[in-house]
N, C-alpha and C positions, 0 to 999 in steps of 0.2 A: 591710686593712693601710692605714696611711696613706701608705707611701712606695713607690717603685718595687723592685721586686723586684732590680733589677740594681745599682743604688746601695748597698744592703744597711746602709743609714743606720736607727736607732733612736733613740728617746729613752727614758731611763729616769729615773724620778724617787723621790724619798723624801718622805712626808708625815706629819706625827704630827697626827692627827685631834682629839685632844682629848675625850677621851671620849666615842666614838662609841657610843650605846648605843639600843636599841629603846625607843621609847617607854612610858611607865608602868611602867618596869623599874627596880627598886632597881640600882646598881652600886656606888656606896662609901655606907657606913652614914651618912655626914654628909652627903650629897648628895642634894637633890630629884631624882625621877627626871624625864626629859622629858616635857611634855605633847605631844599631837600636833603643835599647831603649832610647838612649841619645836623638836621634832624635824624638822618640815618645813622650818623656817626655817636649821637646821643643814645639813641637806642639800644644799637650795636653794644656800648660801653655799659649802659645800664643791665642788659641782659646778660652780659659776662660778670659783672658785679653779684647780680642776684642770684645767677645759677650757682655760684660759689655758696650761697647761703642755703640753698634747696629746701626753702619755707613752704609750709603748706598755706600759711595766712600771711599776709604782707600788708601791714598797715602803712598808707603812702601819705606824704604831704607835697604840695606845692605842684599839684596837677591842674593843669589849665583846660585840658579836653580830655574826657572821659576815652575818646577814641583811641588816644595815644595810650591811655593805660590798657585798653583791650589790646593793643597792637604789641606793647610790652610783655603783657600776660600770655599772648598765644606765643610769643618766642621763646617763653619759658615753659611751655608744656600746658597751660593751663587752656580753659575754654573761655568765650566771650562771656558766657553767664556766669562765669566765676568773679567778674569783675562788677565793684558799685563803686560810683563817684556821682552821687546826684547833682551836686553843686556844681560839676564840670559836665554836665550831661551834653551831647550833641544831637539829641534825639529833638525833633522839632517840637512835639508835644510836651516837653518838660515843663512843669510849673516853675522851676526854679530858672531855668536859664533859656527859655524858647529854643533851644538848641544850637546856642552860641557858645556853650563853653562858660568856665568861670569869668566873671567880669570884674575889673578892679584888683583884685587880689586871689591867689590861687586857692584850691579847695583840697580836702584831704579824699582819701579814697581807701579801698579796700580790695584786696584781692584774695579769695577763698575757694579752696578745692573743697572746703564742707560746707554742706547747704546753709544758707541764710535764712533762719526761720521767721525773721522780722528784722528792720531797721527802722531807724528815723534818725532826723538832724536835729543838734541843739541849735536852734537859731535864737533863742530869747534867752537872756542871762535871768537867773532865777532871781526875783525880788528883795531876797535876802542879801543877795551878793552884787545888788545896783549901786553903783556910787557915781558921782559928780567927777567928771575928768576936768584939771585945771585948763580954763579957757575954754573947753569944747564941749560941755554940757553932759547930761546924765548916760551914761555907757550901759545899755540895756540890750544891745544884740550882739553876739559873737562877730568878733571881726573875719574870723574863719571858722565856722561853725563846724562842732566836732561830729563824726559819724559815729552813732551807737548801731551795733549789730549782733543780735541774737544768733550765733552757730550752734548747729547741731554737730557735736565732734565725738564721733563713736557711740552716737546716742545721748551724749552727755550735753544739755544747754550750757554755753558757756556766753556770757555777755562781753563782748570787744568793743573799747571806745578807741577810734583813732583821734588824736588830738594834733592841733599845731598852734601852740600860744602865740601871744604878741611877742614879737622880738624886742631886745633891748635897744634896738635902733631909735634915736631920738624921732617923736613923733610931732613933726610940726603942723602949724596951720595953714590951712589952705581957703582958698574961696570955692565957691560951687562950681567956678570951670576948672579946677585943681590948680591954678596960680598961686605961688607962695606969697604967703601974709608976713612970713618972720624973716630976719636976718639969719641966714644959716652960718652966717661966720662970726656970730657975736656967743661967744662961749657961756654968757649966761642965760640966753635965751637957749642953747643946747641943754642947759640941765634942766630948764623948766620944760623942754620936749621930752628928755629923758624921763622925768618924773611921769609925764601923762602916760609914757610906754609902760612904765612898772605899775601904775595904777590900772591900766585895761588888763595887764597879764594878770594881776591881784583878782581882778572883778570875774576874768574868765576862769583861772583855776579855782575860786570860790563856788562859782556856780558850777562846775565839772563835779566838786566834792559834795555838793547838795543833793545833786544827781545820783552820786554815788551811794549816799546814805540811804536815799531813797530805795535803790537797787537792793542794797545788800542788808538794810537793817531787819535783824531777826529772821533772815532768810538761810539757806544752805546753798546760795546760789554763785557760783563762780564767777568772776570777773576778771578780765584783763584790761589796763590801760595801757596804752602805748603810744607814741609820738615824739614829736620835736617840742619838749617842752620850753625850749630857747633861755634855760637857767641849769645851774647844776644841781645834782640830786637832793642835796641837802639845803639848797635856797628856800627861803620863805616860801616863795609862791608855789616851789614842786610840792613841797612838806603840807602847804594848803591843802594840796588835792590828797596827799597818802596818808597823813597823819600818823606815819609809823611809829613816832616816838611816844604817841599818846599811850601806845600799849603798855611801856615799862612802868607807867604810873598806874594805870585802870586796864586789866586785864580784858574787861567786858568791851573795851574798846576794838578787840580784835575782830567781831563781828564786823566792823566797818573800816577798819583801817586797811591800807594796801601795804604791800611790801615790795622792796626792790629786788627784783629777780636776781640779780647779780649778789645780792647779800643772802639770799635764801637757798641758793642752788646747792644741792646736795653733793655735788662732786666738788672734789678741791678747789677752793676759790682762788684759782691763781690769776683770773682776769684783774684781779682788783688794781695791782699795781701799774698797770700796763693798757689801762683803758682810756680811751679817748673817742670821742665821735665827732669832734669839729673844733678848728683852730680858729679861735677868737681873739683876732688882733696880735697871732701869732702864738697863741697859749693853749694848749691842749685841754680841751675840756669835755664832760660827756654830759650832753643836754638833750640827746635821744635817749630816751627811758622806757623801761618796761616794768609795769607793776603787776602784782598778782595780789587777789584777794586771799584771806585765811584758807580758801578751801585748796588751795594750792601750796599749804605748808604741811610737810610730811608728819610733823610732831602735833598738829592740831586734831583734836577730837573729833571737829568738822571736815578732816581732809576728805578730798574727793580726788587728790592727786599731788603731784609735786614736781618742783622743777629740778631737772636734773643738771643741767650745764646753761651757761649764757657765754655768748662768743661775740666779739667787736670785730667787724671788717673794715679796717680803715687805711690800708697800706695805699690805698688810691690817694688820700690827702696829701702823700709825700710828693705826688707828682705836681709838675707846673700847673699853674693855676688854669691856663688855656687848654690842657690837655684833661682836666678833670670833667667827668660827665655830672659829677656831684659833689658838693663841698662837706657833705655830712658822710659820717661813716655809718654802717649799718650795725643794728644790734639783733641777735639773733636768740631766742631762748628754745631749749628742748625740752617740752612738758610731757609728762606723763601721767594719763588718767587711770586711775584704779580699775 
């Protein structure tokens, strides 16, 4: 442990690792596999970035091979058993992957210095959140299933959800073989395709929210939701998960609402003005987020801890595109348990 047991502080971070895959392994049909030297460059670059953050728990997105995450974790001083990425497993007996790693879309993962007491993957979308996607049928399963893990942090059980929601990129229709069925150059089709992506992200956000309500309702159980939400903090889809503003009208909502860690940090919130984690078409925005339940609010009568500070590591986003090992910044919170 980096920290004194008695002060019960820990660092938790989220990092989109931009297609972390084993060398010579094909992940997307249209992307060249990494050579060994490209892979080593990527791992070294990510090690450097993440070692700056000194996190005890790291939620990760875009992992194709769990072995890569183990490799990265070990270069950060973790042990292999600190790593969890079931949907990117390279174990031959994995029910999810048969050892082949993630298929078709990358998976989320978790690196944790603290013991994982329990974990599961949210694969199916809660019936209350199921909707029909234009031209594409009923959306009943997560595109990238969130990983839910209950950690024992200094003896306190804390549930952590690592999430990666559907991106804003247009979702074009393809046939079973993966061939395009639509004209990508038609601007009216592009709008239809973006509408599909928004519907998917909304359904995923609603399903995560329903799971959060189930976990938090009338409990005093601390929960942290973090990851690449693919839209800004105040967006409809992110707020569908957090429902932070409901608290203003209804105090009883605090029990199940989530709070943006950056806005409830107890140190002076100097990061507000300069925060960004991603450049979307040249515009800086915070789409990688970290939310906490009421138990991390210092002024709550149910408080079990607090958010001391939140930091954004984003200098690497200023580098030339081909030099970046990831296109996302890292968000890290320093939390303290009572």
